[in-house]
C-alpha beads as a LAMMPS data file, in Angstrom:
LAMMPS data file: protein, C-alpha beads

322 atoms
321 bonds

1 atom types
1 bond types

-500.0 500.0 xlo xhi
-500.0 500.0 ylo yhi
-500.0 500.0 zlo zhi

Masses

1 110.0

Atoms # bond

1 1 1 104.966 366.051 441.285
2 1 1 103.135 364.759 444.449
3 1 1 99.862 366.198 445.591
4 1 1 100.664 369.273 443.281
5 1 1 104.040 369.779 444.638
6 1 1 107.544 369.315 442.906
7 1 1 109.719 367.044 444.763
8 1 1 113.293 365.893 444.031
9 1 1 114.600 362.431 443.212
10 1 1 113.833 359.781 440.745
11 1 1 110.429 359.450 438.967
12 1 1 107.646 359.032 441.414
13 1 1 106.269 355.941 439.746
14 1 1 107.559 352.569 441.238
15 1 1 110.659 351.542 439.452
16 1 1 111.557 348.097 437.642
17 1 1 113.332 345.647 439.584
18 1 1 117.127 345.590 439.004
19 1 1 119.975 343.598 440.488
20 1 1 121.894 346.687 441.975
21 1 1 118.958 348.591 443.638
22 1 1 116.269 347.738 446.255
23 1 1 113.745 347.431 443.660
24 1 1 115.950 344.592 442.589
25 1 1 113.981 342.879 445.255
26 1 1 111.701 341.647 442.658
27 1 1 114.428 339.940 440.777
28 1 1 114.139 337.885 443.988
29 1 1 110.931 336.485 442.325
30 1 1 113.273 334.232 440.510
31 1 1 116.076 334.305 442.904
32 1 1 118.752 334.113 440.187
33 1 1 121.962 336.158 440.926
34 1 1 123.234 337.943 438.059
35 1 1 124.937 335.523 435.641
36 1 1 124.056 332.576 437.919
37 1 1 121.481 329.763 437.909
38 1 1 119.389 328.035 440.449
39 1 1 122.358 326.235 441.984
40 1 1 124.288 329.517 442.388
41 1 1 121.143 331.122 443.915
42 1 1 120.667 328.334 446.401
43 1 1 124.304 328.474 447.325
44 1 1 124.210 332.172 447.907
45 1 1 121.178 331.958 450.295
46 1 1 122.536 328.996 452.101
47 1 1 125.568 331.187 452.782
48 1 1 123.736 334.042 453.960
49 1 1 121.467 331.587 456.034
50 1 1 124.531 330.343 457.584
51 1 1 125.717 333.964 458.543
52 1 1 122.174 334.364 460.037
53 1 1 122.556 331.187 462.164
54 1 1 126.020 331.978 463.245
55 1 1 124.868 335.542 464.364
56 1 1 122.135 334.250 466.292
57 1 1 124.400 331.654 467.963
58 1 1 126.884 334.295 468.910
59 1 1 124.191 336.104 470.476
60 1 1 122.803 333.030 472.173
61 1 1 119.372 333.714 470.383
62 1 1 119.101 330.397 468.430
63 1 1 115.754 329.677 470.028
64 1 1 114.037 331.727 467.404
65 1 1 115.166 329.130 464.639
66 1 1 113.246 326.437 466.286
67 1 1 110.038 327.797 464.653
68 1 1 111.764 328.135 461.191
69 1 1 109.859 326.329 458.365
70 1 1 113.109 324.681 457.306
71 1 1 113.407 321.010 456.666
72 1 1 114.430 319.294 460.145
73 1 1 117.697 317.956 458.755
74 1 1 118.912 321.316 457.240
75 1 1 117.868 323.192 460.458
76 1 1 119.797 321.044 462.667
77 1 1 122.622 320.900 460.374
78 1 1 123.047 324.697 460.180
79 1 1 122.284 325.026 464.023
80 1 1 125.167 322.626 464.774
81 1 1 127.710 324.373 462.333
82 1 1 126.817 327.658 463.547
83 1 1 127.320 326.892 467.123
84 1 1 130.835 325.248 466.210
85 1 1 131.828 328.515 464.717
86 1 1 130.299 330.810 467.413
87 1 1 133.065 332.317 469.700
88 1 1 132.418 331.056 473.312
89 1 1 133.481 334.385 474.700
90 1 1 130.932 336.301 472.906
91 1 1 128.184 333.901 473.974
92 1 1 129.374 334.036 477.562
93 1 1 128.847 337.748 477.668
94 1 1 125.111 337.388 477.179
95 1 1 124.817 335.223 480.365
96 1 1 122.026 336.685 482.650
97 1 1 120.449 338.843 479.897
98 1 1 116.791 338.402 478.709
99 1 1 116.026 336.325 475.626
100 1 1 114.512 339.311 473.919
101 1 1 117.475 341.583 474.392
102 1 1 119.742 338.985 472.821
103 1 1 117.409 338.642 469.869
104 1 1 117.128 342.427 469.475
105 1 1 120.983 342.631 469.402
106 1 1 121.069 339.945 466.986
107 1 1 118.471 341.402 464.598
108 1 1 120.440 344.740 464.734
109 1 1 123.726 343.048 463.560
110 1 1 121.871 341.315 460.771
111 1 1 120.522 344.468 459.300
112 1 1 117.335 346.329 458.267
113 1 1 115.097 343.401 457.129
114 1 1 115.537 341.594 460.403
115 1 1 115.134 344.898 462.204
116 1 1 111.858 345.255 460.462
117 1 1 110.909 341.645 461.430
118 1 1 111.711 342.451 465.250
119 1 1 109.632 345.615 464.888
120 1 1 106.721 343.532 463.582
121 1 1 107.085 340.997 466.162
122 1 1 107.311 343.746 469.007
123 1 1 103.620 344.793 468.473
124 1 1 102.346 341.075 468.681
125 1 1 102.721 340.081 472.197
126 1 1 99.887 337.603 471.481
127 1 1 102.289 335.656 469.248
128 1 1 105.625 335.943 471.167
129 1 1 104.747 336.802 474.859
130 1 1 104.844 340.218 476.491
131 1 1 108.462 339.975 477.670
132 1 1 109.765 339.192 474.349
133 1 1 107.598 341.855 472.662
134 1 1 108.926 344.439 475.088
135 1 1 112.526 343.715 474.667
136 1 1 112.037 343.894 470.769
137 1 1 110.370 347.262 471.143
138 1 1 113.839 348.954 471.399
139 1 1 114.235 348.320 467.678
140 1 1 111.414 350.726 466.834
141 1 1 113.433 353.846 467.557
142 1 1 116.506 353.026 469.544
143 1 1 118.997 351.784 467.029
144 1 1 122.618 352.821 466.519
145 1 1 122.604 355.929 464.264
146 1 1 124.700 356.245 460.941
147 1 1 127.442 358.766 460.681
148 1 1 126.437 362.497 460.445
149 1 1 128.883 362.996 457.587
150 1 1 126.802 360.279 455.631
151 1 1 123.602 362.032 456.606
152 1 1 124.901 365.265 455.437
153 1 1 125.947 363.699 452.105
154 1 1 122.613 361.893 451.498
155 1 1 120.741 365.387 452.083
156 1 1 122.934 367.188 449.869
157 1 1 122.797 364.730 446.993
158 1 1 119.003 364.338 447.289
159 1 1 118.178 367.924 447.558
160 1 1 120.864 369.049 445.191
161 1 1 122.366 371.789 447.481
162 1 1 124.793 372.360 450.403
163 1 1 123.553 371.952 453.824
164 1 1 124.427 375.459 454.541
165 1 1 122.232 376.805 451.814
166 1 1 119.239 374.296 452.495
167 1 1 119.183 375.005 456.371
168 1 1 119.814 377.782 458.805
169 1 1 120.770 375.064 461.330
170 1 1 121.089 371.416 461.181
171 1 1 121.748 369.167 464.320
172 1 1 124.844 367.143 464.244
173 1 1 123.162 364.575 466.666
174 1 1 120.346 362.573 465.424
175 1 1 117.275 362.679 467.738
176 1 1 116.102 359.236 466.679
177 1 1 117.373 356.241 464.592
178 1 1 115.379 353.235 463.204
179 1 1 115.708 350.569 460.698
180 1 1 115.031 352.602 457.608
181 1 1 116.147 356.309 458.613
182 1 1 117.333 358.507 461.251
183 1 1 115.804 361.927 462.066
184 1 1 117.774 365.105 462.703
185 1 1 116.558 368.559 463.931
186 1 1 116.954 371.463 461.723
187 1 1 115.796 375.029 461.052
188 1 1 114.726 376.547 457.890
189 1 1 113.718 380.015 456.706
190 1 1 110.138 380.911 456.365
191 1 1 109.366 381.642 452.763
192 1 1 106.556 383.911 453.696
193 1 1 109.093 386.138 455.719
194 1 1 107.993 385.071 459.291
195 1 1 110.452 383.725 461.924
196 1 1 112.651 380.618 461.221
197 1 1 110.956 377.256 461.457
198 1 1 112.098 374.177 463.193
199 1 1 111.817 371.024 461.313
200 1 1 112.389 367.217 461.512
201 1 1 114.420 365.867 458.604
202 1 1 114.207 362.123 458.064
203 1 1 117.025 360.682 456.225
204 1 1 117.198 357.194 454.590
205 1 1 120.099 354.948 455.661
206 1 1 122.703 354.404 453.106
207 1 1 122.975 351.095 451.469
208 1 1 119.443 350.091 452.662
209 1 1 118.289 349.056 449.221
210 1 1 121.082 346.540 448.699
211 1 1 120.723 345.018 452.193
212 1 1 116.796 344.761 451.869
213 1 1 117.229 343.225 448.323
214 1 1 119.747 340.471 449.664
215 1 1 117.513 339.312 452.546
216 1 1 114.100 339.497 450.864
217 1 1 115.564 337.300 448.157
218 1 1 116.402 334.937 450.833
219 1 1 112.983 335.177 452.516
220 1 1 111.432 334.263 449.169
221 1 1 113.709 331.388 448.725
222 1 1 112.796 329.970 452.091
223 1 1 109.035 330.577 451.503
224 1 1 109.184 328.585 448.223
225 1 1 111.295 325.895 450.013
226 1 1 108.590 325.890 452.949
227 1 1 105.705 325.585 450.500
228 1 1 107.441 322.555 448.726
229 1 1 108.518 320.867 451.711
230 1 1 105.923 321.572 454.414
231 1 1 102.530 321.160 452.606
232 1 1 100.876 322.273 455.982
233 1 1 102.102 325.779 455.440
234 1 1 100.818 326.293 451.811
235 1 1 97.546 327.557 453.272
236 1 1 99.418 330.403 454.817
237 1 1 100.815 331.504 451.390
238 1 1 104.367 332.401 452.537
239 1 1 105.479 333.396 449.068
240 1 1 102.702 335.850 448.705
241 1 1 103.336 337.131 452.199
242 1 1 107.052 337.845 451.231
243 1 1 105.994 339.432 448.041
244 1 1 103.668 341.807 449.762
245 1 1 106.451 342.675 452.292
246 1 1 108.812 343.568 449.355
247 1 1 106.278 345.914 447.831
248 1 1 105.684 347.477 451.214
249 1 1 109.282 347.924 451.831
250 1 1 109.591 349.518 448.363
251 1 1 107.126 352.120 449.251
252 1 1 108.393 352.749 452.890
253 1 1 111.975 353.356 451.255
254 1 1 110.685 356.139 448.922
255 1 1 109.685 358.968 451.179
256 1 1 107.556 360.660 448.508
257 1 1 104.808 358.113 449.199
258 1 1 105.068 358.964 453.072
259 1 1 105.055 362.691 452.286
260 1 1 101.982 362.377 449.989
261 1 1 100.040 360.261 452.484
262 1 1 100.936 362.821 455.370
263 1 1 99.887 365.781 452.997
264 1 1 96.486 364.068 452.163
265 1 1 95.887 363.115 455.790
266 1 1 96.534 366.566 456.843
267 1 1 94.120 368.151 454.553
268 1 1 91.034 365.862 455.858
269 1 1 88.277 367.591 457.776
270 1 1 89.000 366.897 461.201
271 1 1 87.125 369.710 463.016
272 1 1 85.679 367.410 465.758
273 1 1 89.199 366.248 466.795
274 1 1 91.969 368.198 468.491
275 1 1 95.061 366.951 466.723
276 1 1 97.092 368.208 463.850
277 1 1 99.477 366.652 461.232
278 1 1 102.955 368.123 461.037
279 1 1 103.195 370.101 457.753
280 1 1 105.106 368.454 454.798
281 1 1 108.003 371.018 453.676
282 1 1 107.862 369.930 450.029
283 1 1 110.884 372.097 448.988
284 1 1 113.114 369.901 451.312
285 1 1 111.733 366.373 450.306
286 1 1 112.869 363.718 447.866
287 1 1 112.799 360.135 447.734
288 1 1 115.558 359.726 450.265
289 1 1 114.807 362.921 452.492
290 1 1 111.503 363.793 454.123
291 1 1 110.995 367.209 456.061
292 1 1 108.111 367.763 458.273
293 1 1 107.191 370.521 460.819
294 1 1 108.802 369.980 464.333
295 1 1 106.553 368.561 467.110
296 1 1 107.209 367.964 470.668
297 1 1 105.272 365.163 472.057
298 1 1 105.017 362.070 474.154
299 1 1 105.275 358.541 472.829
300 1 1 101.705 356.872 472.619
301 1 1 103.008 353.998 474.708
302 1 1 104.324 355.956 477.515
303 1 1 101.236 355.958 479.687
304 1 1 102.924 357.340 482.795
305 1 1 103.894 360.421 481.009
306 1 1 100.729 360.990 479.431
307 1 1 98.985 360.836 482.781
308 1 1 101.610 363.147 484.224
309 1 1 100.891 365.577 481.442
310 1 1 97.288 365.596 482.523
311 1 1 95.858 363.994 479.425
312 1 1 92.507 362.083 479.604
313 1 1 93.356 358.804 478.032
314 1 1 89.820 357.736 477.366
315 1 1 89.167 360.924 475.454
316 1 1 92.466 360.659 473.608
317 1 1 91.376 357.119 472.470
318 1 1 88.077 358.411 471.362
319 1 1 89.771 360.875 469.266
320 1 1 92.106 358.414 467.710
321 1 1 89.203 356.401 466.805
322 1 1 87.518 359.246 465.232

Bonds

1 1 1 2
2 1 2 3
3 1 3 4
4 1 4 5
5 1 5 6
6 1 6 7
7 1 7 8
8 1 8 9
9 1 9 10
10 1 10 11
11 1 11 12
12 1 12 13
13 1 13 14
14 1 14 15
15 1 15 16
16 1 16 17
17 1 17 18
18 1 18 19
19 1 19 20
20 1 20 21
21 1 21 22
22 1 22 23
23 1 23 24
24 1 24 25
25 1 25 26
26 1 26 27
27 1 27 28
28 1 28 29
29 1 29 30
30 1 30 31
31 1 31 32
32 1 32 33
33 1 33 34
34 1 34 35
35 1 35 36
36 1 36 37
37 1 37 38
38 1 38 39
39 1 39 40
40 1 40 41
41 1 41 42
42 1 42 43
43 1 43 44
44 1 44 45
45 1 45 46
46 1 46 47
47 1 47 48
48 1 48 49
49 1 49 50
50 1 50 51
51 1 51 52
52 1 52 53
53 1 53 54
54 1 54 55
55 1 55 56
56 1 56 57
57 1 57 58
58 1 58 59
59 1 59 60
60 1 60 61
61 1 61 62
62 1 62 63
63 1 63 64
64 1 64 65
65 1 65 66
66 1 66 67
67 1 67 68
68 1 68 69
69 1 69 70
70 1 70 71
71 1 71 72
72 1 72 73
73 1 73 74
74 1 74 75
75 1 75 76
76 1 76 77
77 1 77 78
78 1 78 79
79 1 79 80
80 1 80 81
81 1 81 82
82 1 82 83
83 1 83 84
84 1 84 85
85 1 85 86
86 1 86 87
87 1 87 88
88 1 88 89
89 1 89 90
90 1 90 91
91 1 91 92
92 1 92 93
93 1 93 94
94 1 94 95
95 1 95 96
96 1 96 97
97 1 97 98
98 1 98 99
99 1 99 100
100 1 100 101
101 1 101 102
102 1 102 103
103 1 103 104
104 1 104 105
105 1 105 106
106 1 106 107
107 1 107 108
108 1 108 109
109 1 109 110
110 1 110 111
111 1 111 112
112 1 112 113
113 1 113 114
114 1 114 115
115 1 115 116
116 1 116 117
117 1 117 118
118 1 118 119
119 1 119 120
120 1 120 121
121 1 121 122
122 1 122 123
123 1 123 124
124 1 124 125
125 1 125 126
126 1 126 127
127 1 127 128
128 1 128 129
129 1 129 130
130 1 130 131
131 1 131 132
132 1 132 133
133 1 133 134
134 1 134 135
135 1 135 136
136 1 136 137
137 1 137 138
138 1 138 139
139 1 139 140
140 1 140 141
141 1 141 142
142 1 142 143
143 1 143 144
144 1 144 145
145 1 145 146
146 1 146 147
147 1 147 148
148 1 148 149
149 1 149 150
150 1 150 151
151 1 151 152
152 1 152 153
153 1 153 154
154 1 154 155
155 1 155 156
156 1 156 157
157 1 157 158
158 1 158 159
159 1 159 160
160 1 160 161
161 1 161 162
162 1 162 163
163 1 163 164
164 1 164 165
165 1 165 166
166 1 166 167
167 1 167 168
168 1 168 169
169 1 169 170
170 1 170 171
171 1 171 172
172 1 172 173
173 1 173 174
174 1 174 175
175 1 175 176
176 1 176 177
177 1 177 178
178 1 178 179
179 1 179 180
180 1 180 181
181 1 181 182
182 1 182 183
183 1 183 184
184 1 184 185
185 1 185 186
186 1 186 187
187 1 187 188
188 1 188 189
189 1 189 190
190 1 190 191
191 1 191 192
192 1 192 193
193 1 193 194
194 1 194 195
195 1 195 196
196 1 196 197
197 1 197 198
198 1 198 199
199 1 199 200
200 1 200 201
201 1 201 202
202 1 202 203
203 1 203 204
204 1 204 205
205 1 205 206
206 1 206 207
207 1 207 208
208 1 208 209
209 1 209 210
210 1 210 211
211 1 211 212
212 1 212 213
213 1 213 214
214 1 214 215
215 1 215 216
216 1 216 217
217 1 217 218
218 1 218 219
219 1 219 220
220 1 220 221
221 1 221 222
222 1 222 223
223 1 223 224
224 1 224 225
225 1 225 226
226 1 226 227
227 1 227 228
228 1 228 229
229 1 229 230
230 1 230 231
231 1 231 232
232 1 232 233
233 1 233 234
234 1 234 235
235 1 235 236
236 1 236 237
237 1 237 238
238 1 238 239
239 1 239 240
240 1 240 241
241 1 241 242
242 1 242 243
243 1 243 244
244 1 244 245
245 1 245 246
246 1 246 247
247 1 247 248
248 1 248 249
249 1 249 250
250 1 250 251
251 1 251 252
252 1 252 253
253 1 253 254
254 1 254 255
255 1 255 256
256 1 256 257
257 1 257 258
258 1 258 259
259 1 259 260
260 1 260 261
261 1 261 262
262 1 262 263
263 1 263 264
264 1 264 265
265 1 265 266
266 1 266 267
267 1 267 268
268 1 268 269
269 1 269 270
270 1 270 271
271 1 271 272
272 1 272 273
273 1 273 274
274 1 274 275
275 1 275 276
276 1 276 277
277 1 277 278
278 1 278 279
279 1 279 280
280 1 280 281
281 1 281 282
282 1 282 283
283 1 283 284
284 1 284 285
285 1 285 286
286 1 286 287
287 1 287 288
288 1 288 289
289 1 289 290
290 1 290 291
291 1 291 292
292 1 292 293
293 1 293 294
294 1 294 295
295 1 295 296
296 1 296 297
297 1 297 298
298 1 298 299
299 1 299 300
300 1 300 301
301 1 301 302
302 1 302 303
303 1 303 304
304 1 304 305
305 1 305 306
306 1 306 307
307 1 307 308
308 1 308 309
309 1 309 310
310 1 310 311
311 1 311 312
312 1 312 313
313 1 313 314
314 1 314 315
315 1 315 316
316 1 316 317
317 1 317 318
318 1 318 319
319 1 319 320
320 1 320 321
321 1 321 322
């Protein structure tokens, strides 16, 4: 039960880490694959690192690894090997494109962990520059969706019922897709007997936990390596940063935490402020599915659309601060 509401899925408490689930990220604390030792773990991570380098090379985005905290010899060796294996025709197709576009495509190909990294970088133009941040911004909500059949199967398994019984209508085409989930517009019956309600159904990407576990294990291995070989980086505590990232992702991939936070936020006294929080539809929520009331709106970073709609940006900013 969350906020007094019954929800579907596994127990709400954070689960122990195991090798076959996302929570297995914490097995990454030791970076030992099942049945393997330190040498096997290192070989596993080096293999994944090589795939990353090759993907970046094929997208002509190797520039990002110039900042990697790897030993110089290892970085140059992996970079040379990756370039040798990169397909020339694939690299040629990126001619004339912006570096940020190439990096965004490479991060998309590498999976959710790197998409999250790109999202984080996209809001830090102070670190990577305005142009690169703008190009990486597409990773926030313009990613390729997964198949509707997989979305239907996930919803039915998570909510323990057929889609036809759960919804009056369910949009076949997702309205948005991001690194962790995609959103479908749907309609449900009003339990109070009122008119049907439109809702937004957020569905976790299939296979997400395993993909995150693999790459967070790699990041932890790199962080340990960085602390050992680059003493100047120890003050930044890269291992602690990765462990914090792992805990954050664990919460983001259990939608019951998001539902509870939205419900609590919506219950706050906000009388001086003219905004509302979409209602959580608890009967249609689980650890892998989040259903909220549908709201039509304008992206907060689309300033021209906000102005065309006649909104006072200064007043909006004041209300957000309040």
